[in-house]
VMD Tcl script that draws the C-alpha trace (Angstrom):
set ca {
  {0.00 0.00 0.00}
  {1.44 3.32 -1.03}
  {1.25 6.23 1.39}
  {1.26 9.81 0.28}
  {3.03 12.52 2.23}
  {1.19 15.73 2.96}
  {3.15 18.94 2.67}
  {1.72 22.31 3.66}
  {1.49 24.80 0.85}
  {3.31 28.10 1.08}
  {1.00 30.72 2.45}
  {-1.37 28.19 3.98}
  {-2.43 29.50 7.34}
  {-3.73 27.12 9.97}
  {-6.45 28.05 12.38}
  {-5.35 28.49 15.96}
  {-6.96 25.45 17.61}
  {-6.90 26.76 21.14}
  {-7.90 30.34 20.49}
  {-10.99 29.78 22.61}
  {-12.94 32.00 24.89}
  {-12.11 31.70 28.59}
  {-11.94 28.12 29.83}
  {-13.83 26.36 27.05}
  {-12.50 22.85 26.54}
  {-11.56 21.87 22.99}
  {-13.67 19.12 21.48}
  {-12.23 15.69 20.80}
  {-12.27 16.46 17.10}
  {-10.35 19.71 17.59}
  {-7.70 18.06 19.74}
  {-7.26 15.07 17.43}
  {-7.15 17.43 14.45}
  {-4.34 19.40 16.07}
  {-2.46 16.19 16.88}
  {-2.78 14.95 13.29}
  {-1.71 18.36 11.97}
  {1.39 18.28 14.22}
  {2.28 14.80 12.97}
  {1.87 15.76 9.32}
  {3.87 18.97 9.72}
  {6.68 16.89 11.23}
  {6.67 14.79 8.04}
  {5.60 11.61 9.82}
  {2.98 9.06 8.90}
  {-0.28 9.27 10.78}
  {-0.91 6.04 12.65}
  {-2.08 4.92 16.05}
  {1.43 4.86 17.49}
  {2.17 8.42 16.36}
  {-1.16 9.72 17.66}
  {-0.73 8.02 21.05}
  {2.82 9.33 21.32}
  {1.72 12.92 20.68}
  {-1.19 12.59 23.10}
  {1.15 11.30 25.82}
  {3.51 14.23 25.29}
  {0.60 16.64 25.56}
  {-0.72 14.80 28.63}
  {2.68 15.06 30.31}
  {2.71 18.84 29.89}
  {-0.87 19.56 30.94}
  {-1.60 21.34 34.19}
  {-5.32 20.98 34.85}
  {-7.29 17.92 35.82}
  {-9.97 18.61 33.20}
  {-7.39 18.52 30.42}
  {-5.89 15.36 31.92}
  {-9.31 13.72 31.71}
  {-9.66 15.01 28.16}
  {-6.36 13.45 27.06}
  {-7.02 10.20 28.94}
  {-10.35 9.95 27.15}
  {-8.70 10.51 23.78}
  {-6.07 7.86 24.52}
  {-8.84 5.41 25.44}
  {-10.64 6.29 22.20}
  {-7.55 5.77 20.04}
  {-6.70 2.51 21.78}
  {-10.28 1.25 21.44}
  {-10.88 1.04 25.17}
  {-13.80 3.40 25.36}
}
mol new
graphics top color blue
foreach p $ca { graphics top sphere $p radius 0.5 }
foreach p [lrange $ca 0 end-1] q [lrange $ca 1 end] { graphics top cylinder $p $q radius 0.2 }
display resetview
């Protein structure tokens, strides 16, 4: 199976995923979209291992318990344990 690499076009501006009002939590889709975007911008293939790795890095750097729950839930979703 052949995989295609995604490369951002010059002048392509991404939307700031966490430019939210006050303490509004990002949705699962927004967080996973940001994780996938990070992986693609790094030139890596998007797979479960890469997604879990990025989520764990984000989980390690999070400060609030709500965000911890958010990332734990996403990890459970990706690993099929939800």
